[in-house]
Short mmCIF file of the C-alpha atoms (twelve columns), coordinates in Angstrom:
data_MODEL
# 
_entry.id   MODEL 
# 
loop_
_atom_site.group_PDB 
_atom_site.id 
_atom_site.type_symbol 
_atom_site.label_atom_id 
_atom_site.label_alt_id 
_atom_site.label_comp_id 
_atom_site.label_asym_id 
_atom_site.label_seq_id 
_atom_site.Cartn_x 
_atom_site.Cartn_y 
_atom_site.Cartn_z 
_atom_site.pdbx_PDB_model_num 
ATOM 1  C CA . UNK A 1  9.897  163.702 36.609 1 
ATOM 2  C CA . UNK A 2  8.458  167.203 36.659 1 
ATOM 3  C CA . UNK A 3  10.148 169.608 39.095 1 
ATOM 4  C CA . UNK A 4  10.146 173.374 39.664 1 
ATOM 5  C CA . UNK A 5  13.906 173.744 39.048 1 
ATOM 6  C CA . UNK A 6  15.152 171.039 36.672 1 
ATOM 7  C CA . UNK A 7  18.695 172.416 36.545 1 
ATOM 8  C CA . UNK A 8  19.124 172.118 40.329 1 
ATOM 9  C CA . UNK A 9  17.465 168.675 40.513 1 
ATOM 10 C CA . UNK A 10 19.631 167.447 37.633 1 
ATOM 11 C CA . UNK A 11 22.835 168.638 39.306 1 
ATOM 12 C CA . UNK A 12 21.821 166.988 42.609 1 
ATOM 13 C CA . UNK A 13 21.181 163.696 40.798 1 
ATOM 14 C CA . UNK A 14 24.559 163.830 39.039 1 
ATOM 15 C CA . UNK A 15 26.306 164.679 42.333 1 
ATOM 16 C CA . UNK A 16 24.592 161.635 43.890 1 
ATOM 17 C CA . UNK A 17 25.986 159.282 41.235 1 
ATOM 18 C CA . UNK A 18 23.722 159.529 38.181 1 
ATOM 19 C CA . UNK A 19 25.246 159.597 34.689 1 
ATOM 20 C CA . UNK A 20 24.268 162.267 32.163 1 
ATOM 21 C CA . UNK A 21 22.512 160.941 29.049 1 
ATOM 22 C CA . UNK A 22 21.834 164.459 27.794 1 
ATOM 23 C CA . UNK A 23 22.187 167.747 29.706 1 
ATOM 24 C CA . UNK A 24 19.301 170.032 30.632 1 
ATOM 25 C CA . UNK A 25 18.262 172.242 27.712 1 
ATOM 26 C CA . UNK A 26 15.135 173.769 26.191 1 
ATOM 27 C CA . UNK A 27 13.505 171.068 24.055 1 
ATOM 28 C CA . UNK A 28 10.030 170.912 22.517 1 
ATOM 29 C CA . UNK A 29 8.478  173.353 25.001 1 
ATOM 30 C CA . UNK A 30 10.226 171.828 28.022 1 
ATOM 31 C CA . UNK A 31 13.349 172.552 30.074 1 
ATOM 32 C CA . UNK A 32 14.513 168.928 30.090 1 
ATOM 33 C CA . UNK A 33 17.501 166.672 30.718 1 
ATOM 34 C CA . UNK A 34 18.024 162.922 30.995 1 
ATOM 35 C CA . UNK A 35 20.105 160.880 33.421 1 
ATOM 36 C CA . UNK A 36 20.587 157.197 34.205 1 
ATOM 37 C CA . UNK A 37 20.774 156.234 37.877 1 
ATOM 38 C CA . UNK A 38 23.277 153.713 39.296 1 
ATOM 39 C CA . UNK A 39 20.622 150.962 38.967 1 
ATOM 40 C CA . UNK A 40 20.197 151.549 35.228 1 
ATOM 41 C CA . UNK A 41 16.881 153.442 35.374 1 
ATOM 42 C CA . UNK A 42 16.565 156.371 32.974 1 
ATOM 43 C CA . UNK A 43 14.963 159.590 34.199 1 
ATOM 44 C CA . UNK A 44 13.920 162.723 32.393 1 
ATOM 45 C CA . UNK A 45 13.936 165.727 34.708 1 
ATOM 46 C CA . UNK A 46 12.150 168.833 33.528 1 
ATOM 47 C CA . UNK A 47 9.311  171.329 33.536 1 
ATOM 48 C CA . UNK A 48 7.139  172.905 30.857 1 
ATOM 49 C CA . UNK A 49 8.479  176.242 29.618 1 
ATOM 50 C CA . UNK A 50 4.989  177.713 29.317 1 
ATOM 51 C CA . UNK A 51 2.529  177.219 32.148 1 
# 
């Protein structure tokens, strides 16, 4: 999922019950993190570093 502020979206998801798979960090040209929701769906939340 591409968002303007991945850090804020990630923290909201975790506060709502998601589990961290890996925290938000700069990876391969993206600011990106991964969570798993309570239903078992994995989500990557991020944005490109260079637009």
